C-alpha positions as a Markdown table, in Angstrom:
| # | Residue | x | y | z |
|---|---|---|---|---|
| 1 | Unk | -17.1 | -6.8 | -13.7 |
| 2 | Unk | -16.3 | -4.4 | -10.7 |
| 3 | Unk | -12.7 | -4.5 | -9.4 |
| 4 | Unk | -12.4 | -5.7 | -5.8 |
| 5 | Unk | -10.5 | -3.2 | -3.6 |
| 6 | Unk | -7.3 | -4.6 | -2.1 |
| 7 | Unk | -7.2 | -3.9 | 1.7 |
| 8 | Unk | -4.2 | -4.5 | 4.0 |
| 9 | Unk | -5.6 | -3.3 | 7.5 |
| 10 | Unk | -2.4 | -4.5 | 9.2 |
| 11 | Unk | 0.3 | -3.4 | 6.7 |
| 12 | Unk | 2.6 | -2.0 | 9.3 |
| 13 | Unk | 2.7 | -5.1 | 11.3 |
| 14 | Unk | 3.3 | -7.2 | 8.2 |
| 15 | Unk | 6.0 | -4.8 | 7.0 |
| 16 | Unk | 7.8 | -5.1 | 10.4 |
| 17 | Unk | 7.4 | -8.8 | 10.4 |
| 18 | Unk | 8.5 | -9.6 | 6.9 |
| 19 | Unk | 10.9 | -6.8 | 5.7 |
| 20 | Unk | 14.6 | -6.4 | 7.0 |
| 21 | Unk | 15.0 | -3.5 | 9.2 |
| 22 | Unk | 17.3 | -1.5 | 6.8 |
| 23 | Unk | 14.5 | -1.7 | 4.1 |
| 24 | Unk | 11.4 | -1.0 | 6.2 |
| 25 | Unk | 11.8 | 2.9 | 6.1 |
| 26 | Unk | 11.8 | 3.2 | 2.2 |
| 27 | Unk | 8.9 | 0.6 | 1.9 |
| 28 | Unk | 6.9 | 2.4 | 4.6 |
| 29 | Unk | 7.5 | 5.6 | 2.8 |
| 30 | Unk | 6.5 | 4.3 | -0.6 |
| 31 | Unk | 3.3 | 2.8 | 0.8 |
| 32 | Unk | 2.3 | 5.9 | 2.6 |
| 33 | Unk | 2.9 | 8.0 | -0.6 |
| 34 | Unk | 0.8 | 5.5 | -2.6 |
| 35 | Unk | -2.1 | 5.7 | -0.1 |
| 36 | Unk | -1.9 | 9.4 | -0.1 |
| 37 | Unk | -2.0 | 9.4 | -4.0 |
| 38 | Unk | -5.1 | 7.2 | -3.9 |
| 39 | Unk | -6.9 | 9.6 | -1.6 |
| 40 | Unk | -5.9 | 12.6 | -3.7 |
| 41 | Unk | -6.9 | 11.1 | -7.1 |
| 42 | Unk | -10.1 | 9.1 | -5.7 |
| 43 | Unk | -8.6 | 5.9 | -7.3 |
| 44 | Unk | -9.4 | 2.6 | -5.7 |
| 45 | Unk | -6.6 | 0.3 | -4.4 |
| 46 | Unk | -7.3 | -2.5 | -7.0 |
| 47 | Unk | -5.1 | -4.6 | -9.1 |
| 48 | Unk | -5.7 | -2.3 | -12.2 |
| 49 | Unk | -4.4 | 0.6 | -10.1 |
| 50 | Unk | -1.3 | -1.2 | -9.0 |
| 51 | Unk | -0.3 | -1.9 | -12.6 |
């Protein structure tokens, strides 16, 4: 079965609304690095990749 890609189009707005201000910068940095890694490796953002 093909894995469904996980898409969060509005992740920055969700981050701002749900994460305390002092934690937003490290969370944002981790998300941006992960997205960059996905592009560099050609991997898809699915549940298996997140593991």
